C-alpha positions in Angstrom: 128.9 179.9 -6.3 131.9 178.7 -8.3 132.1 180.5 -11.7 131.3 178.3 -14.7 134.2 176.9 -16.8 135.2 178.9 -20.0 136.0 176.9 -23.1 138.3 178.5 -25.7 138.2 177.2 -29.2 141.0 178.4 -31.5 143.3 176.6 -34.0 146.2 179.0 -33.2 148.1 177.6 -30.1 149.6 181.0 -29.3 146.2 182.6 -29.3 144.9 179.8 -27.1 147.7 180.2 -24.6 147.3 184.0 -24.5 143.6 184.0 -23.8 143.9 181.1 -21.3 146.6 183.0 -19.4 144.3 186.1 -19.1 141.3 184.0 -17.9 143.5 181.9 -15.5 144.9 185.1 -13.9 141.2 186.2 -13.4 140.6 182.9 -11.6 138.5 181.2 -14.2 138.7 177.5 -14.9 139.7 177.1 -18.6 139.3 174.3 -21.1 141.0 174.5 -24.5 140.2 173.0 -27.9 142.0 173.4 -31.3 139.0 172.2 -33.3 135.2 172.0 -33.2 134.9 168.1 -32.7 137.2 168.4 -29.7 135.2 171.3 -28.4 131.9 169.3 -28.9 133.3 166.5 -26.7 134.2 169.0 -23.9 130.7 170.5 -24.1 129.1 167.1 -23.8 131.2 166.2 -20.7 130.2 169.4 -19.0 126.5 169.0 -20.2 126.7 172.5 -21.9 127.4 174.3 -18.7 130.2 176.4 -20.2 130.9 179.8 -21.7 132.3 179.3 -25.2 134.9 181.6 -26.7 135.4 180.5 -30.3 137.3 181.8 -33.3 135.1 182.3 -36.4 136.9 179.4 -38.0 139.1 176.5 -36.9 141.1 175.2 -39.8 138.7 174.4 -42.6 135.7 174.2 -40.3 133.0 176.8 -40.2 132.2 178.5 -36.9 128.6 179.3 -37.9 127.8 175.6 -38.2 129.4 174.9 -34.9 127.4 177.7 -33.3 124.2 176.3 -34.8 124.9 172.7 -33.6 125.9 173.9 -30.1 122.8 176.1 -29.5 120.5 173.4 -30.9 121.7 171.1 -28.1 122.3 173.8 -25.4 120.0 176.7 -26.3 120.9 178.8 -23.2 124.7 178.5 -23.5 126.6 181.9 -23.9 128.6 181.8 -27.1 131.2 184.5 -28.0 132.8 184.7 -31.4 136.2 186.2 -32.0 137.7 187.1 -35.4 140.1 189.5 -37.0 138.3 192.0 -39.3 135.2 189.8 -39.8 132.8 190.7 -42.6 129.7 192.6 -41.3 127.3 190.0 -42.7 129.2 187.3 -40.8 128.9 189.3 -37.6 125.2 190.0 -38.1 124.6 186.3 -39.1 126.2 185.0 -36.0 124.2 187.4 -33.7 121.0 186.4 -35.5 121.9 182.7 -34.9 122.1 183.4 -31.2 125.7 184.3 -30.5 125.9 186.3 -27.2 128.8 188.6 -28.4 131.2 189.1 -31.2 134.7 190.4 -30.4 137.3 191.7 -32.9 140.9 190.5 -32.6 143.1 191.6 -31.1 140.8 192.0 -28.1 142.0 194.3 -25.3 142.1 192.3 -22.0 139.6 194.5 -20.1 137.0 194.3 -22.9 137.7 190.5 -23.2 137.2 190.0 -19.5 134.1 192.2 -19.4 132.5 190.1 -22.1 133.4 186.9 -20.4 132.1 188.2 -17.1 128.7 189.1 -18.6 128.5 185.7 -20.3 129.4 184.0 -17.0 126.7 186.0 -15.2 124.2 185.0 -17.9 125.1 181.3 -17.5 125.0 181.5 -13.7 121.5 182.9 -13.9 120.4 180.2 -16.3 121.8 177.5 -14.0 120.2 179.1 -11.0 116.9 179.3 -12.9 117.1 175.7 -13.8 117.7 174.8 -10.2 114.7 176.9 -9.0 112.6 175.3 -11.7 113.6 171.9 -10.5 112.7 172.9 -6.9 109.4 174.2 -8.2 108.7 171.0 -10.0 109.5 169.1 -6.8 107.1 171.4 -4.9 104.4 170.9 -7.6 104.9 167.1 -7.4 104.6 167.3 -3.6 101.5 169.4 -3.9 100.0 166.9 -6.3 100.7 164.2 -3.8 99.1 166.3 -1.1 96.2 167.0 -3.3 95.9 163.3 -4.1 96.0 162.6 -0.4 93.3 165.2 0.2 91.1 163.6 -2.5 91.7 160.2 -0.9 90.5 161.7 2.4 87.6 163.3 0.7 86.8 159.9 -0.9 87.0 158.3 2.5 84.6 160.8 3.9 82.3 160.0 1.0 82.8 156.3 1.8 81.7 157.1 5.4 78.6 158.9 4.3 77.7 156.2 1.8 78.3 153.5 4.5 76.0 155.3 6.9 73.3 155.7 4.3 73.6 152.1 3.3 73.5 150.6 6.7 70.9 152.9 8.2 68.6 152.3 5.2 68.9 148.5 5.7 68.1 148.7 9.4 65.3 151.2 9.0 63.7 149.0 6.2 63.6 146.0 8.5 62.2 148.2 11.3 59.5 149.4 9.0 58.7 145.8 8.1 58.2 145.0 11.8 55.9 148.0 12.3 53.8 147.0 9.2 53.5 143.5 10.6 52.4 144.9 13.9 49.6 146.9 12.2 48.5 143.9 10.1 48.6 141.2 12.8 47.6 143.1 15.9 44.1 143.9 14.6 42.4 141.5 17.1 45.6 139.7 18.4 46.3 139.5 22.1 48.8 141.7 24.0 51.5 139.0 24.2 51.9 138.8 20.4 52.1 142.5 20.1 54.6 142.7 22.9 56.9 140.3 21.0 56.8 142.3 17.9 57.4 145.5 19.8 60.3 143.8 21.6 61.9 143.0 18.2 61.3 146.6 17.1 63.1 147.8 20.3 66.0 145.5 19.5 66.2 147.0 16.0 66.4 150.5 17.5 69.1 149.3 19.8 71.1 148.0 16.9 70.6 151.3 15.1 72.2 153.0 18.1 75.0 150.5 18.0 75.6 151.4 14.3 75.9 155.1 15.3 78.6 154.1 17.6 80.2 152.1 14.8 80.1 155.1 12.5 81.9 157.1 15.2 84.5 154.4 15.6 85.3 154.8 11.9 86.8 158.2 12.6 89.8 156.1 13.9 90.1 154.6 10.4 91.4 158.0 9.1 94.6 157.3 11.1 94.6 153.7 9.8 93.0 151.9 12.6 89.5 150.5 13.5 88.6 150.2 17.1 87.7 146.7 18.1 86.4 145.0 21.2 87.9 141.5 20.7 86.2 139.0 23.1 85.3 135.3 22.7 81.6 134.7 21.7 79.6 131.7 20.5 79.0 131.7 16.8 75.8 129.8 16.9 74.0 132.4 19.1 75.1 135.2 16.7 73.9 133.4 13.6 70.5 132.6 15.3 70.1 136.3 16.2 70.8 137.3 12.6 68.2 134.9 11.2 65.6 135.8 13.8 66.2 139.5 13.0 65.8 139.2 9.3 63.1 136.4 9.3 60.1 138.8 9.2 61.6 140.9 6.4 62.4 137.7 4.4 58.8 136.5 5.0 57.5 139.8 3.8 59.5 139.4 0.6 58.4 135.8 0.3 62.1 134.6 0.5 63.1 131.5 2.5 65.8 132.3 5.0 67.5 129.1 6.3 70.2 128.6 9.0 72.4 125.6 8.1 75.6 123.9 9.3 76.7 123.0 12.8 78.1 126.0 14.5 77.5 124.6 18.0 80.7 124.7 20.1 82.4 127.2 17.7 83.7 130.2 19.7 84.9 133.2 17.7 87.7 135.5 18.9 86.4 138.7 17.5 84.2 141.8 17.9 80.6 140.5 18.1 79.1 143.9 17.1 81.4 144.2 14.1 80.6 140.6 13.0 76.9 141.4 13.4 77.4 144.4 11.1 79.2 142.2 8.5 76.2 139.8 8.5 73.7 142.8 8.4 75.4 143.9 5.1 75.5 140.4 3.7 72.0 139.3 4.6 70.4 142.6 3.6 72.2 142.5 0.2 71.1 138.9 -0.3 67.4 139.8 0.6 67.6 142.8 -1.6 68.6 140.9 -4.8 66.8 137.6 -4.2 63.4 137.5 -5.9 60.3 136.1 -4.3 60.4 132.3 -4.1 64.2 132.3 -3.7 66.3 131.0 -0.9 69.0 132.5 1.3 71.2 130.1 3.3 73.3 131.2 6.3 75.8 128.7 7.6 78.6 128.5 10.1 81.2 125.9 11.0 84.8 125.3 12.1 87.2 124.6 9.3 91.0 124.5 9.2 91.2 126.0 12.7 89.0 129.0 11.8 85.3 129.9 12.1 83.9 129.9 8.6 80.6 131.7 7.8 78.8 131.7 4.5 75.8 133.6 3.1 74.5 132.1 -0.1 71.5 133.3 -2.2 69.7 132.3 -5.3 69.4 135.8 -6.6 70.5 137.4 -9.9 74.2 137.1 -9.2 76.9 139.7 -10.1 78.4 140.1 -13.6 82.0 139.0 -13.9 83.3 142.5 -14.7 81.7 143.9 -11.6 82.8 141.0 -9.5 86.4 141.7 -10.2 86.0 145.2 -8.8 83.6 144.4 -6.0 86.0 145.3 -3.2 87.4 148.4 -4.9 86.3 151.3 -2.6 87.0 154.1 -5.0 85.1 152.4 -7.8 82.1 151.6 -5.6 81.9 155.0 -4.1 82.0 156.7 -7.5 79.3 154.4 -9.1 75.7 154.9 -8.2 74.0 151.8 -9.6 72.5 149.0 -7.6 75.6 146.8 -7.9 77.6 149.8 -6.5 75.5 149.6 -3.4 76.2 145.9 -3.1 79.9 146.6 -3.6 79.8 149.3 -0.9 78.4 146.8 1.6 81.1 144.3 0.7 83.8 147.1 1.0 82.6 147.6 4.6 82.6 143.9 5.2 86.2 143.5 3.9 87.4 146.3 6.2 85.8 144.7 9.2 86.8 141.1 8.5 90.5 142.0 7.8 90.6 144.2 10.9 89.8 141.0 12.9 92.5 139.1 11.1 90.1 137.2 8.9 89.6 136.8 5.2 86.6 137.3 2.9 85.9 136.1 -0.7 83.0 136.1 -3.0 81.8 133.9 -5.8 78.9 134.6 -8.1 77.3 133.1 -11.2 74.9 135.5 -13.0 71.4 134.0 -13.0 72.3 131.5 -10.3 73.2 133.5 -7.2 76.0 134.7 -5.0 78.0 133.1 -2.2 80.1 135.2 0.3 82.5 133.4 2.6 84.4 134.9 5.4 86.6 133.4 8.1 87.5 134.6 11.6 89.9 133.3 14.2 88.6 130.9 16.8 89.2 131.3 20.5 
């Protein structure tokens, strides 16, 4: 490592030249100043990374004040005073102020060089310590980023668990509704009716298995991708399946579930299972927050070259402040109220819609209901 520069401050040109010659011969880089203002400018240009050798006075200016000003700005700078027959109180005062050494003129060259060498070593250690502290700060910043990433991953795992709980609960609730209807209706009904109900229950279980597969697919999302099986499928058939699936649950809740719009002839280029999962979330949330006597409308159509699907309900709606953060995964995972569960479902929907190159938006008016629109490419 190159030795730090040594700054000599002395108003006597001959003394400056003599000390500079000794240091130059010892292969130090030397800066010279005949007064303290000039010395302060040199210190500023070198950002205080110098060893200072200063006479106790330079003209009418006081070295003690220069020492005080210098160490206030550069507290770790080695500062050596030199003076001929200085008063003891002046020496002790300088050392108390933070001077590294005090040499009496005339200074023998070996003592002079020894003091400079120790000062240079002190400054080198200070510079090296600053460098190491800078590296440590960088490592700490990197560690904080890594920790932040780990927390993000932990949050994502929490998102996965919440997603599974949310979706499984919705499917199981519907399944339980079917079984209750079977118990109520099949007291005296013929085998055909019971078989139809059981068939729907079997379809529900099949979709539950599909959702397990979807959950496993989400492992790929940790690396930034969601596995999709993009194939053309008719939108009308999908919407009808969804309405048929939730119709018994809607009836049980005394909510009217209506299929509207003209989706015939609209073919979607997407993953049918993932689109079914989107509608599972939207319809379940709509049923969950729509009171008895309310209406839920599911519609599909082709608009501006895309398949547009809308789920509209006459429920309680979502407050404006919550609506603004409805797609915020971190907020929704961290909050445990009922609207957080709505938001969690919408977070899932947003991921799945955008993975299929679609868009989703939500509008809600407290007390009047909520409308969720999403679009998907057409085949």
